[in-house]
C-alpha positions as CSV (number, residue, x, y, z in Angstrom):
1,M,-12.9,8.3,-46.0
2,T,-11.6,4.6,-46.8
3,S,-8.2,5.4,-45.5
4,L,-9.2,5.6,-42.1
5,S,-11.7,2.8,-42.0
6,L,-12.5,0.5,-39.0
7,I,-9.7,-1.6,-38.4
8,T,-9.6,-4.3,-36.1
9,P,-6.7,-6.5,-34.6
10,G,-4.7,-9.0,-37.0
11,R,-6.2,-7.1,-40.0
12,R,-2.9,-6.6,-42.7
13,E,-0.6,-3.9,-42.7
14,G,-2.4,-0.8,-44.8
15,T,-1.1,-0.6,-48.3
16,L,1.0,2.5,-49.5
17,G,-1.9,4.0,-51.1
18,E,-4.1,3.7,-48.0
19,R,-1.1,5.4,-46.0
20,L,-1.1,8.0,-48.3
21,G,-4.5,8.8,-48.2
22,T,-4.6,8.7,-44.1
23,F,-1.6,11.4,-44.6
24,L,-3.4,13.7,-46.9
25,V,-6.8,13.4,-44.9
26,V,-5.1,14.4,-41.9
27,L,-3.1,16.9,-43.6
28,F,-6.1,18.7,-44.8
29,V,-8.2,18.7,-41.5
30,M,-5.0,19.8,-39.7
31,A,-4.5,22.7,-41.9
32,Y,-8.0,23.5,-41.9
33,K,-8.1,23.3,-38.0
34,S,-5.0,25.7,-38.2
35,N,-7.2,28.2,-39.7
36,D,-5.0,30.9,-41.3
37,A,-1.8,29.4,-40.1
38,L,-1.0,29.0,-44.4
39,S,-3.1,31.6,-46.0
40,L,-2.2,34.8,-43.5
41,P,1.1,33.1,-41.8
42,Q,1.6,35.0,-38.4
43,F,4.1,34.0,-35.5
44,W,2.5,32.8,-32.3
45,A,4.3,33.4,-28.9
46,E,7.6,31.5,-28.5
47,D,7.8,30.9,-32.3
48,A,9.0,34.3,-32.3
49,T,10.0,35.6,-29.3
50,V,12.2,32.4,-28.7
51,F,13.1,30.6,-31.6
52,F,13.2,33.3,-34.1
53,T,14.9,35.7,-31.8
54,D,17.4,33.2,-30.3
55,Q,18.2,32.0,-33.8
56,Y,18.4,35.5,-35.3
57,G,21.7,36.4,-37.3
58,L,23.4,33.3,-36.0
59,A,25.0,30.7,-38.4
60,L,24.5,27.5,-35.8
61,P,21.4,26.0,-34.7
62,Q,20.6,27.0,-30.9
63,V,19.6,23.2,-30.2
64,F,20.8,23.0,-26.8
65,E,19.7,26.3,-25.5
66,P,17.0,25.8,-23.0
67,Y,13.7,27.4,-22.7
68,A,11.1,27.0,-19.6
69,G,13.4,24.7,-18.4
70,Y,13.8,22.2,-21.3
71,L,15.5,21.6,-24.1
72,L,13.2,22.1,-27.5
73,A,15.6,20.7,-30.5
74,I,13.1,20.3,-33.2
75,P,11.7,23.7,-33.1
76,R,15.2,25.0,-33.0
77,L,16.2,23.2,-36.0
78,V,13.0,24.4,-38.0
79,A,14.1,28.1,-37.2
80,W,17.9,27.1,-38.1
81,I,16.6,26.2,-41.4
82,A,14.3,29.2,-41.8
83,A,17.0,31.3,-41.1
84,W,18.5,30.5,-44.4
85,L,15.7,31.8,-46.2
86,P,14.1,35.3,-47.1
87,V,13.0,36.5,-43.2
88,A,9.7,37.4,-44.4
89,K,8.8,33.9,-45.0
90,A,9.7,33.0,-41.9
91,P,6.0,32.6,-40.1
92,L,4.9,30.3,-43.2
93,I,8.0,28.3,-42.6
94,Y,7.3,27.7,-39.0
95,N,3.6,27.2,-39.5
96,A,3.9,24.8,-42.6
97,A,6.3,22.5,-40.4
98,A,4.2,22.6,-37.7
99,I,1.3,21.1,-39.6
100,L,3.7,18.9,-41.7
101,L,5.1,17.5,-38.4
102,S,1.8,17.3,-36.4
103,T,0.2,15.3,-39.6
104,M,3.0,12.8,-39.5
105,A,2.7,12.3,-35.7
106,I,-1.2,11.6,-36.1
107,T,-0.4,9.6,-39.2
108,Y,2.1,7.3,-37.7
109,T,0.2,7.2,-34.4
110,C,-2.6,5.6,-36.5
111,R,-0.6,3.2,-38.4
112,R,1.4,2.0,-35.1
113,L,-2.2,1.4,-33.1
114,R,-4.1,0.1,-35.8
115,G,-3.8,-3.5,-34.5
116,L,-5.1,-2.8,-31.0
117,V,-7.2,0.3,-31.3
118,P,-8.9,1.2,-34.9
119,A,-7.2,4.3,-36.7
120,W,-10.7,5.8,-37.1
121,I,-10.8,6.2,-33.4
122,V,-7.5,7.4,-32.9
123,A,-7.5,10.0,-35.7
124,L,-11.1,11.3,-34.3
125,S,-9.8,11.2,-30.8
126,M,-6.8,13.6,-32.2
127,L,-8.8,15.8,-34.2
128,A,-12.1,16.0,-33.0
129,V,-11.7,16.6,-29.3
130,P,-12.5,20.3,-28.0
131,T,-9.3,22.3,-27.8
132,N,-8.6,26.0,-27.5
133,G,-6.8,25.7,-30.6
134,E,-3.3,26.9,-29.4
135,I,-1.7,23.4,-30.5
136,F,-2.8,23.6,-34.2
137,G,-0.4,25.1,-36.7
138,T,2.3,26.5,-34.1
139,L,6.0,25.2,-34.1
140,T,5.9,26.3,-30.3
141,N,3.2,23.4,-29.6
142,V,4.0,20.4,-32.1
143,Q,5.6,18.8,-29.0
144,W,2.4,18.0,-28.2
145,F,1.8,15.7,-31.2
146,L,5.5,14.4,-31.4
147,Q,5.3,12.9,-28.1
148,F,2.7,10.4,-29.5
149,V,5.7,9.0,-31.8
150,M,8.2,8.7,-29.0
151,A,5.1,6.8,-26.9
152,V,4.0,4.0,-29.2
153,C,7.8,3.7,-30.5
154,C,8.7,2.9,-26.5
155,L,5.0,1.1,-25.1
156,L,4.5,-1.1,-28.5
157,P,6.4,-4.3,-29.6
158,V,9.3,-3.4,-32.1
159,E,8.4,-3.1,-35.6
160,A,9.7,-5.9,-37.8
161,T,11.6,-4.5,-40.6
162,T,14.7,-6.2,-43.0
163,S,16.5,-2.9,-43.3
164,R,19.2,-2.9,-40.8
165,I,19.1,1.2,-41.2
166,T,15.2,1.6,-40.4
167,P,15.6,0.8,-36.4
168,W,18.4,3.2,-36.2
169,L,16.9,5.8,-38.0
170,R,13.8,5.4,-36.1
171,A,16.0,5.5,-33.0
172,A,17.6,9.0,-34.1
173,I,13.8,10.2,-34.7
174,V,13.0,9.6,-31.4
175,M,16.3,11.0,-30.1
176,L,15.4,14.6,-31.2
177,I,11.7,14.3,-30.0
178,A,13.2,13.1,-26.7
179,L,15.1,16.4,-26.6
180,T,12.0,18.1,-27.6
181,G,9.7,18.9,-24.4
182,P,9.8,17.1,-21.1
183,F,8.0,14.3,-22.1
184,S,10.8,11.7,-22.4
185,A,11.3,12.2,-18.7
186,L,8.0,11.4,-18.0
187,L,8.1,8.7,-20.6
188,L,10.8,7.0,-19.3
189,A,9.4,6.6,-15.8
190,V,6.3,5.0,-17.3
191,V,8.5,2.4,-19.3
192,C,10.8,1.6,-16.1
193,A,7.6,1.2,-14.2
194,I,6.1,-1.1,-16.6
195,T,9.6,-3.2,-17.0
196,A,9.6,-3.7,-12.9
197,A,6.0,-4.8,-13.1
198,S,7.0,-7.4,-16.1
199,W,9.7,-8.6,-14.1
200,L,7.6,-9.2,-11.2
201,A,4.9,-11.0,-13.3
202,A,7.5,-13.3,-14.9
203,R,8.6,-14.5,-11.6
204,T,5.2,-14.7,-9.9
205,R,3.7,-16.1,-13.2
206,I,0.4,-13.9,-12.3
207,D,-0.4,-11.7,-15.4
208,P,-3.5,-10.3,-16.1
209,F,-2.6,-9.3,-19.7
210,N,-2.8,-12.6,-20.7
211,G,1.3,-12.7,-20.9
212,A,1.6,-9.2,-22.5
213,L,3.1,-7.7,-19.2
214,S,5.5,-10.8,-18.4
215,G,6.8,-10.8,-22.3
216,F,7.1,-6.8,-22.0
217,T,10.8,-6.9,-22.1
218,T,11.1,-9.6,-24.9
219,N,10.0,-7.7,-27.8
220,R,11.1,-4.0,-26.8
221,D,12.8,-1.6,-29.8
222,W,15.7,-1.2,-27.5
223,P,17.4,1.3,-29.6
224,V,14.5,3.6,-29.3
225,I,14.1,3.3,-25.8
226,A,17.9,3.8,-25.0
227,A,17.5,7.2,-26.9
228,T,14.4,8.3,-24.9
229,A,16.5,7.6,-21.8
230,I,19.4,9.4,-22.9
231,G,16.8,12.4,-24.0
232,G,14.8,12.1,-20.8
233,I,18.2,12.0,-18.8
234,V,19.4,14.8,-20.7
235,Q,16.0,16.7,-20.2
236,A,16.1,15.6,-16.3
237,G,19.6,17.5,-15.9
238,V,18.6,20.3,-17.6
239,I,15.3,20.8,-15.4
240,L,17.1,20.2,-12.2
241,S,19.3,23.0,-13.4
242,Y,16.9,25.4,-13.9
243,P,15.6,26.7,-10.9
244,E,12.1,28.3,-12.2
245,A,11.3,24.8,-13.5
246,Q,11.7,23.5,-10.2
247,R,9.2,26.1,-8.5
248,L,6.2,24.6,-6.9
249,A,3.0,26.3,-6.0
250,G,3.1,25.0,-2.7
251,M,-0.4,23.2,-2.7
252,G,-0.6,19.5,-1.3
253,P,0.1,16.5,-4.0
254,A,-3.4,15.1,-2.9
255,W,-5.4,18.2,-3.3
256,V,-3.9,18.7,-6.5
257,F,-4.4,15.4,-8.0
258,D,-8.1,15.7,-6.9
259,T,-8.5,19.1,-8.2
260,T,-6.6,18.1,-11.4
261,F,-8.8,14.9,-12.2
262,T,-12.2,16.0,-10.8
263,K,-12.4,19.5,-11.7
264,L,-10.1,20.7,-14.7
265,V,-9.7,17.1,-16.7
266,P,-13.3,16.5,-17.5
267,P,-14.0,20.2,-18.5
268,H,-11.1,19.5,-21.1
269,I,-12.4,16.2,-22.1
270,F,-16.0,17.1,-22.4
271,G,-16.3,21.1,-22.6
272,S,-18.0,20.8,-19.2
273,D,-18.5,19.7,-15.7
274,F,-21.4,17.5,-15.9
275,L,-20.6,14.8,-12.6
276,T,-19.5,15.3,-9.1
277,G,-15.7,15.1,-8.0
278,T,-16.4,11.6,-6.5
279,A,-18.7,10.3,-9.4
280,W,-15.8,11.2,-11.9
281,L,-13.4,9.2,-9.5
282,L,-15.7,6.1,-9.5
283,L,-16.0,6.5,-13.4
284,Y,-11.7,6.1,-13.8
285,A,-12.0,3.5,-11.5
286,L,-14.3,1.7,-13.6
287,L,-12.7,2.1,-16.7
288,I,-9.2,1.2,-15.3
289,G,-10.3,-1.7,-13.5
290,T,-12.4,-2.9,-17.1
291,L,-8.9,-2.5,-18.8
292,L,-7.1,-4.4,-15.9
293,L,-9.2,-7.1,-15.3
294,A,-11.1,-8.1,-18.9
295,R,-9.2,-10.6,-20.0
296,R,-12.0,-11.0,-22.8
297,I,-10.4,-7.9,-24.5
298,D,-6.7,-8.7,-26.0
299,G,-4.1,-8.5,-23.4
300,L,-1.5,-6.1,-25.5
301,A,-3.9,-3.8,-26.0
302,R,-5.2,-3.3,-22.8
303,L,-1.4,-3.1,-21.4
304,T,-0.5,-0.5,-24.3
305,V,-3.5,1.7,-23.7
306,L,-2.9,1.5,-19.8
307,G,0.7,2.3,-20.3
308,F,-0.6,5.8,-22.2
309,I,-2.7,6.5,-19.3
310,A,-0.3,6.2,-16.9
311,F,1.7,8.7,-19.2
312,A,-1.3,11.1,-19.6
313,V,-1.6,11.3,-15.7
314,V,2.0,11.6,-15.1
315,E,2.1,14.6,-17.8
316,T,-1.3,16.1,-16.5
317,F,-0.4,15.9,-12.7
318,V,3.0,17.5,-12.7
319,P,2.9,20.8,-14.5
320,M,-0.3,21.3,-12.0
321,L,1.9,21.0,-8.9
322,R,3.3,24.5,-10.6
323,M,-0.3,26.1,-10.8
324,T,-1.3,28.8,-8.2
325,D,-4.7,29.2,-9.8
326,P,-5.9,25.9,-10.9
327,A,-9.4,27.2,-11.7
328,G,-8.2,29.4,-14.4
329,L,-7.3,26.5,-16.4
330,V,-11.3,26.3,-17.1
331,P,-12.7,26.6,-19.6
332,L,-10.2,24.8,-22.0
333,N,-7.3,27.3,-20.5
334,G,-4.2,25.9,-20.6
335,D,-5.2,23.3,-22.9
336,R,-2.0,22.0,-24.3
337,Y,-1.7,20.1,-20.7
338,F,-4.4,18.0,-21.0
339,Y,-4.3,17.1,-25.1
340,L,-2.9,13.8,-24.4
341,A,-5.4,12.8,-21.5
342,K,-8.3,13.6,-23.9
343,V,-7.1,11.8,-26.6
344,V,-6.4,8.8,-24.4
345,W,-9.7,8.7,-22.6
346,W,-11.4,7.8,-25.9
347,W,-8.8,5.0,-26.6
348,A,-9.7,3.6,-23.1
349,V,-13.4,4.1,-23.7
350,W,-13.4,2.1,-26.9
351,L,-11.2,-0.8,-25.6
352,A,-13.4,-1.3,-22.8
353,L,-16.5,-1.4,-25.1
354,S,-14.7,-3.9,-27.1
355,G,-14.6,-7.6,-27.0
356,Q,-13.1,-10.6,-29.1
357,T,-15.8,-11.0,-31.6
358,R,-15.8,-8.2,-34.8
359,R,-19.6,-7.5,-33.9
360,S,-18.6,-6.1,-30.2
361,R,-15.6,-4.4,-32.0
362,V,-17.7,-2.7,-34.7
363,N,-20.5,-1.8,-31.9
364,A,-17.5,-0.2,-29.8
365,T,-16.2,1.8,-32.6
366,A,-20.0,3.3,-33.2
367,T,-20.3,4.1,-29.8
368,T,-16.8,5.8,-29.3
369,T,-17.5,7.6,-32.5
370,A,-21.1,8.9,-31.7
371,L,-19.4,9.8,-28.4
372,I,-16.7,11.7,-29.8
373,C,-19.1,13.8,-32.5
374,L,-21.9,14.5,-29.7
375,F,-18.9,16.3,-27.6
376,A,-17.7,18.0,-30.7
377,L,-20.8,19.2,-31.8
378,T,-21.8,20.7,-28.6
379,N,-18.4,22.3,-28.6
380,A,-18.1,23.3,-31.9
381,Q,-16.6,26.5,-31.3
382,Y,-13.4,24.8,-29.7
383,L,-12.8,22.6,-33.0
384,R,-10.9,24.9,-35.0
385,R,-8.0,27.6,-34.0
386,P,-9.3,31.0,-33.8
387,P,-8.0,33.4,-36.4
388,F,-4.8,35.5,-35.4
389,K,-4.6,39.4,-35.6
390,D,-2.7,40.4,-38.6
391,F,0.5,42.2,-37.6
392,D,1.7,42.3,-41.3
393,W,4.8,40.2,-40.6
394,K,5.7,40.8,-44.2
395,G,5.6,44.6,-44.0
396,Q,7.1,44.7,-40.6
397,S,10.0,42.7,-41.4
398,A,11.4,44.7,-44.0
399,Q,12.8,46.8,-41.3
400,L,15.2,43.7,-40.3
401,S,17.2,44.8,-43.5
402,Q,18.3,47.9,-41.5
403,P,21.0,47.8,-39.2
404,G,19.9,48.7,-35.3
405,P,17.5,47.6,-32.9
406,H,13.9,46.6,-33.9
407,T,10.4,46.3,-32.0
408,I,7.9,44.0,-33.9
409,P,4.4,43.2,-32.7
410,V,3.3,39.4,-32.5
411,N,0.3,37.1,-31.5
412,P,-0.7,36.8,-28.9
413,Y,-1.8,40.1,-27.3
414,D,0.8,42.4,-26.7
415,W,3.8,40.2,-27.5
416,K,6.8,41.3,-29.5
417,I,10.1,40.5,-30.7
418,E,13.4,42.7,-29.9
419,V,16.3,41.8,-32.2
420,E,19.1,43.8,-33.5
421,T,20.5,43.7,-36.9
422,A,24.3,44.1,-36.9
423,V,25.8,46.6,-39.1
424,P,28.0,45.3,-42.2
425,D,31.4,45.6,-40.5
426,E,29.9,43.2,-37.4
427,K,29.0,40.8,-39.8
428,K,32.5,40.4,-41.4
């Protein structure tokens, strides 16, 4: 796979052919991991019960209709587009859109991080970690990939361009992502914390990141950060107005934090828990301490990956405050909550093993690749989404052409959609 070759800091930007090659490779792998999403398209969970049902029979997109306490703009736009096409094709359109959007997010993340972390490691960490498969090929879960695009745009220096349109187009795309899922509110908190630390580093002239921290505010993509901030504020407002989203399980934050990162995160990263809780905490401290203090490693790379780690910690911890039975999330249940953490873990491992020389970076890449592959092979059953049950959507959807209420079963288990087709007079 030459398109995902070892890439070290300072290397030239990839050619159009390399970018296209990377995209096609990731697209093929995503389609494979999504199993029968294209060959036997079926609806999954909220794809049917929320996005399809809420859009059915309506002309305008339901972009500002919240679900689970936040907005999901991009899935709702896809549902709106699909509503103009034959209803029998709806699952295929949803699934194809999910695979395409996920592929674009992974490819873009690889390209933006290529000067800091090898594209091979980024791609492998996003495609070869064990998962329960629910995030692949489903529109409901495309947000877990799109968040990476928003994060790299906010945490990396602004991408140079000669076009006046590109920065605003990028900001518009990030705005849509910021209005898709609660991640923009969490990322905004991380960016604000880094900005405050940057101000302090500039005033005290104490910068453990070789100038990258004190100079954080001088080279940001401010249109993108503004878009993220607007989206985050909107999402926070929706969450605060949604009582169920504010429900907490009543467990102490310290207990939840310890349980999350010593009993839940390790099995989701490695497929098993093979250390004690204290050992996991020491390992985390060693890894983060290395990224904080190892000046032999590029400062911008360390700061960026630590920003992603902070984002992953917040994103993983906050949902756990609402869990009444955290033990039910092992093994790999609720895996979407841990996806960012398990991906960023391998970026941090590579960076901690790397140094200033090409040899050290190549050795770090070889070691990290071997570790990812080791845990992938020991969890081979979790590398591809299980096939969905065939509910014959094409045949079932034919009844929607008849006026009246309809109930159609969908995946998973006993989920179903209930919609009503208006009689001709009501459509006028």
